[in-house]
C-alpha positions in Angstrom: 22.3 -15.1 15.5 21.7 -15.6 11.9 23.0 -14.5 8.1 21.3 -12.0 6.2 20.4 -13.1 2.9 20.7 -9.8 1.9 24.1 -8.6 3.0 25.3 -11.8 4.0 26.6 -10.5 7.7 25.8 -12.2 10.7 23.7 -10.2 13.1 21.3 -10.5 16.0 18.5 -8.2 15.0 17.0 -10.5 12.5 13.9 -10.6 10.6 12.6 -14.3 10.1 10.0 -15.0 7.3 7.7 -18.0 7.6 9.8 -19.5 4.7 12.8 -19.5 7.3 14.8 -17.0 5.2 16.1 -14.3 7.5 17.3 -10.8 6.9 18.9 -8.0 9.2 16.8 -5.4 10.6 18.7 -2.8 8.4 18.4 -4.6 5.2 14.8 -5.6 5.6 13.9 -2.0 6.2 15.7 -0.8 3.2 14.2 -3.7 1.1 10.4 -3.0 2.3 11.2 0.8 1.6 12.3 0.1 -1.9 9.1 -2.1 -2.4 7.0 0.7 -1.2 8.9 3.5 -3.6 8.2 1.3 -6.7 5.0 -0.5 -5.5 6.3 -3.9 -5.7 3.5 -5.2 -3.6 1.2 -8.3 -4.4 -2.2 -8.9 -3.2 -2.9 -11.9 -1.4 -6.8 -12.3 -0.3 -5.9 -13.3 3.1 -3.3 -10.5 3.9 -4.0 -7.4 1.7 -1.0 -6.2 0.0 2.4 -7.6 0.9 5.8 -8.3 -0.4 7.7 -11.3 -1.4 10.4 -12.7 0.5 13.7 -11.1 -0.7 15.2 -14.2 -1.4 15.5 -14.8 -5.2 13.1 -17.7 -6.5 11.3 -17.8 -2.9 7.5 -17.9 -3.4 7.0 -16.9 0.1 5.5 -13.5 1.2 5.6 -11.4 4.2 2.7 -12.5 6.3 2.3 -10.1 8.8 1.7 -6.8 7.9 3.0 -5.4 10.9 6.3 -5.6 9.7 5.7 -2.6 7.8 5.5 -0.5 11.0 9.3 -0.6 10.8 9.0 1.9 8.3 8.0 4.8 10.6 4.6 6.2 10.8 4.7 8.6 7.6 6.0 5.6 5.4 3.3 3.3 6.8 0.7 5.5 6.3 1.8 5.9 2.7 1.7 1.9 2.5 -2.1 2.1 3.8 -3.0 4.6 1.6 -1.6 3.1 -1.6 -2.8 -0.4 -0.6 -6.3 1.0 -0.3 -6.0 2.8 -3.5 -4.9 -0.3 -5.4 -7.5 -2.3 -3.5 -10.3 0.4 -4.5 -9.4 0.7 -8.1 -10.3 -3.3 -8.4 -13.7 -2.4 -7.3 -15.9 -0.9 -10.0 -18.3 0.7 -7.6 -16.0 2.2 -5.4 -14.0 5.7 -5.0 -11.4 6.8 -3.0 -10.9 10.3 -1.9 -7.8 11.9 -3.7 -7.0 14.4 -0.9 -3.5 13.4 0.5 -4.5 13.4 4.2 -7.7 11.5 3.8 -7.7 8.7 1.1 -11.1 7.2 2.4 -12.6 4.3 0.3 -16.4 4.4 -0.1 -19.2 3.1 -2.3 -20.3 5.7 -4.9 -23.9 5.8 -6.5 -23.5 7.6 -9.9 -26.1 10.0 -11.0 -26.5 11.2 -14.6 -24.7 14.3 -15.6 -23.2 14.5 -12.0 -19.3 14.3 -11.7 -18.8 16.0 -8.7 -19.0 14.1 -5.3 -18.5 14.6 -1.7 -16.0 12.1 0.6 -18.0 11.1 3.2 -15.0 11.0 5.7 -13.6 14.4 4.9 -16.4 16.2 3.2 -14.4 17.9 0.3 -15.5 17.5 -3.1 -13.8 16.2 -6.3 -14.6 15.0 -9.8 -15.1 11.5 -9.9 -14.3 11.2 -13.6 -11.0 12.8 -13.6 -10.3 12.9 -9.6 -9.2 16.6 -10.0 -9.8 18.6 -6.5 -10.3 22.0 -8.4 -12.7 23.1 -10.7 -12.7 20.8 -13.9 -14.2 20.5 -17.5 -14.8 16.9 -17.3 -17.6 15.6 -19.5 -17.0 12.3 -18.1 
């Protein structure tokens, strides 16, 4: 039994982070859900996108990204998709598929006057300049 740093209650279902701060399961799920909704994630090269400890002024972060499975499958997939999009945005030569059920990341070779590309994963077309999935008048 430990005290939750968020609500102050003592609980047996506790998440203990590497910094030894602890949170009850309900508060921790609400915290990571809020971080996901507002995309309050940080990129740590060794771990990918993760969140900081909920304790004010603590510089520790969640090192086990499996904690995000606590959100459920749909929100975990949203986390994966958004993390992939954010990472790919850091890479100049990469694109990510804008279709909601895909989100594949891939390298793209740009050809002059060719804005429409096909996702290698789902094979659907989109404009690589404006990311429109329907016809666009994009000139790049």
